[in-house]
C-alpha positions in Angstrom: 5.3 -6.2 0.0 2.0 -6.9 0.6 -0.5 -6.2 3.3 -3.9 -8.2 3.4 -6.1 -7.2 6.2 -9.1 -9.1 7.3 -9.6 -10.1 4.2 -13.3 -12.2 3.9 -14.8 -14.1 0.7 -17.6 -16.1 0.0 -19.2 -17.8 -3.0 -22.8 -17.5 -2.0 -23.8 -18.6 0.8 -20.0 -20.7 1.5 -17.9 -18.5 3.3 -14.2 -19.2 2.4 -12.5 -17.2 3.7 -13.0 -15.7 7.3 -10.7 -12.4 8.0 -7.4 -13.7 6.4 -4.7 -11.3 7.6 -1.7 -11.1 5.5 2.0 -9.5 5.1 4.5 -10.7 2.7 8.2 -8.4 2.7 10.7 -8.0 -0.7 12.4 -10.8 -1.4 10.7 -13.4 1.3 9.5 -16.9 -0.2 6.4 -17.7 1.7 4.4 -20.9 1.2 0.9 -21.8 2.0 -0.2 -24.7 3.0 -3.5 -26.7 4.2 -6.6 -29.3 3.0 -8.3 -29.1 -0.3 -11.1 -26.5 0.6 -8.6 -24.6 2.6 -9.2 -21.0 0.6 -5.3 -21.6 0.0 -6.3 -20.9 -3.9 -9.0 -18.4 -2.9 -6.5 -16.1 -0.9 -4.4 -16.1 -3.5 -6.6 -15.3 -6.8 -7.1 -12.7 -4.2 -3.9 -11.4 -3.6 -3.1 -11.5 -7.3 -6.0 -9.3 -8.3 -7.6 -12.4 -10.2 -10.4 -11.6 -8.1 -12.2 -9.6 -5.1 -12.4 -9.4 -1.7 -15.8 -9.1 -1.1 -14.6 -7.3 2.1 -11.1 -6.1 3.3 -7.6 -4.1 2.0 -4.8 -5.4 -0.1 -2.1 -3.1 -0.7 0.9 -4.4 -2.7 3.8 -1.5 -2.7 1.5 0.6 -0.8 -0.9 0.8 -3.8 -4.7 -0.1 -2.4 -4.8 -2.1 -5.6 -8.5 -3.4 -4.9 -9.6 1.1 -4.7 -8.9 0.1 -9.1 -10.6 0.7 -12.0 -10.9 -2.6 -13.8 -8.7 -0.9 -16.2 -5.9 0.3 -14.2 -6.0 -3.1 -11.9 -5.4 -5.4 -15.4 -2.1 -2.1 -15.9 -1.3 -2.8 -12.2 -1.4 -6.5 -12.8 0.7 -7.0 -15.8 3.3 -4.7 -14.3 3.4 -5.8 -11.0 2.9 -8.9 -11.1 3.6 -12.2 -12.1 1.9 -15.8 -12.4 2.8 -19.7 -12.5 -0.2 -22.5 -12.0 -0.2 -26.0 -11.8 -1.0 -26.2 -15.5 1.6 -24.1 -17.9 -0.8 -22.4 -19.8 1.1 -22.1 -22.8 -0.1 -21.2 -25.8 0.3 -24.5 -28.0 1.2 -22.8 -31.0 3.5 -20.1 -30.4 7.2 -20.9 -29.7 8.6 -21.3 -25.8 10.2 -18.0 -27.4 6.8 -15.9 -28.0 5.0 -17.4 -24.6 7.4 -15.5 -22.7 7.1 -12.6 -25.0 3.2 -12.0 -24.5 3.4 -10.1 -21.3 6.0 -7.1 -22.6 3.5 -7.2 -25.9 0.4 -6.4 -23.4 2.7 -3.5 -22.3 2.9 -2.5 -25.8 6.9 -3.5 -26.0 9.1 -3.7 -29.4 9.7 -6.8 -30.1 13.1 -6.3 -30.0 12.7 -5.2 -26.6 10.9 -8.1 -26.1 13.1 -10.6 -27.5 16.3 -9.5 -25.4 14.6 -9.8 -22.2 13.0 -13.6 -23.2 16.4 -14.9 -24.2 18.0 -13.9 -20.7 15.2 -15.3 -19.2 15.1 -18.5 -21.6 18.9 -18.9 -21.0 19.0 -17.9 -17.7 16.6 -20.9 -17.1 18.8 -22.9 -19.1 16.9 -23.2 -22.1 19.0 -21.6 -24.9 18.0 -24.2 -26.8 15.1 -24.1 -26.9 13.9 -21.0 -27.5 11.9 -22.4 -30.9 10.6 -25.4 -29.8 6.6 -24.9 -29.3 5.5 -26.6 -25.9 4.2 -29.9 -27.0 8.2 -30.5 -28.0 9.2 -29.9 -24.2 8.8 -31.7 -21.4 6.7 -31.5 -18.4 9.9 -29.8 -17.1 10.7 -27.1 -19.2 7.5 -26.4 -19.9 7.0 -25.8 -16.5 10.2 -23.5 -16.9 9.3 -21.1 -19.5 6.3 -20.0 -17.9 8.1 -19.2 -15.0 10.1 -17.4 -17.8 6.4 -15.6 -18.7 6.1 -14.8 -15.4 9.0 -12.7 -14.7 9.0 -11.2 -18.0 8.1 -7.8 -17.0 10.1 -7.4 -13.7 7.3 -8.1 -10.6 7.3 -7.1 -7.7 6.0 -10.6 -6.4 5.5 -13.7 -8.3 1.8 -15.6 -7.2 2.7 -20.0 -7.6 -0.9 -22.0 -7.3 0.7 -25.5 -6.8 4.1 -25.0 -9.5 5.3 -28.6 -9.3 1.7 -30.1 -8.0 2.1 -31.8 -11.9 6.0 -32.7 -12.0 7.6 -35.4 -11.4 10.1 -35.3 -8.7 13.0 -34.9 -10.2 11.7 -31.6 -12.2 10.0 -30.3 -8.9 13.2 -30.5 -7.0 14.6 -28.3 -9.9 11.5 -25.9 -9.7 12.1 -25.5 -6.6 16.1 -24.7 -6.5 15.3 -22.4 -9.5 12.6 -20.0 -7.1 15.0 -20.2 -4.3 18.2 -19.0 -7.0 15.6 -16.5 -8.6 15.4 -14.9 -5.0 19.0 -15.3 -4.1 20.2 -13.7 -7.4 17.1 -10.8 -8.1 15.7 -11.0 -4.3 12.1 -12.1 -6.6 9.6 -12.1 -4.1 7.0 -15.2 -4.1 3.9 -16.7 -2.4 3.4 -20.2 -3.2 0.2 -22.2 -2.4 1.6 -25.6 -2.6 0.7 -29.7 -1.0 4.9 -30.4 -1.3 6.3 -29.8 1.6 9.8 -30.3 0.7 9.1 -26.6 -0.7 7.2 -25.4 2.0 9.8 -26.8 4.4 12.2 -24.7 2.1 10.2 -21.2 2.8 11.2 -18.7 4.6 7.1 -19.1 6.5 5.2 -21.8 6.0 1.3 -20.6 6.5 -1.4 -22.9 7.5 -4.8 -22.5 6.2 -7.2 -23.9 8.4 -11.6 -23.7 7.5 -11.2 -19.8 5.9 -8.2 -18.3 8.0 -4.3 -18.8 8.3 -3.7 -21.0 11.9 
């Protein structure tokens, strides 16, 4: 599913990633842990094509993505990659249903097709009674589940999650962690997760630790 080869990234004189090699299989849940400043989020952003490595190669579904033009890369990202962040980044003026539909609208899908898929996802995530609620009317756990639904809208090959439960209470965190593994069981969904949560890391198929810009 993912193959990263000798990934290097610097910001000015700061060498953040120092030759990272990583592979992830379809249907795997992989957690990346490590101290703040180890390079976890930088690596996740490069794997998710939100940032570019200085050197190295990145393949997703056998596509060499770091050789795509910006326009083709944006289309590839929209079709193949989902994101869940610590802060849900929902648009406050839109309902839960409308927020989930946005990736499909970017793909120029019709409103009826987008809403059908969004309702199916929100129902699966236990939010069928909250379709018309705006983010400010939802709990933190509900907002994050809407964000998960949005990440799954275009049936991505992989979902990248950056501290997905970092802003949730312990009960909502446990629900979100279980949801991730339900999605893998029911849909063979692949996840790469940056987390400080050792419970989530311990549940994962693989727990990778970053230190000083590399995986150990």
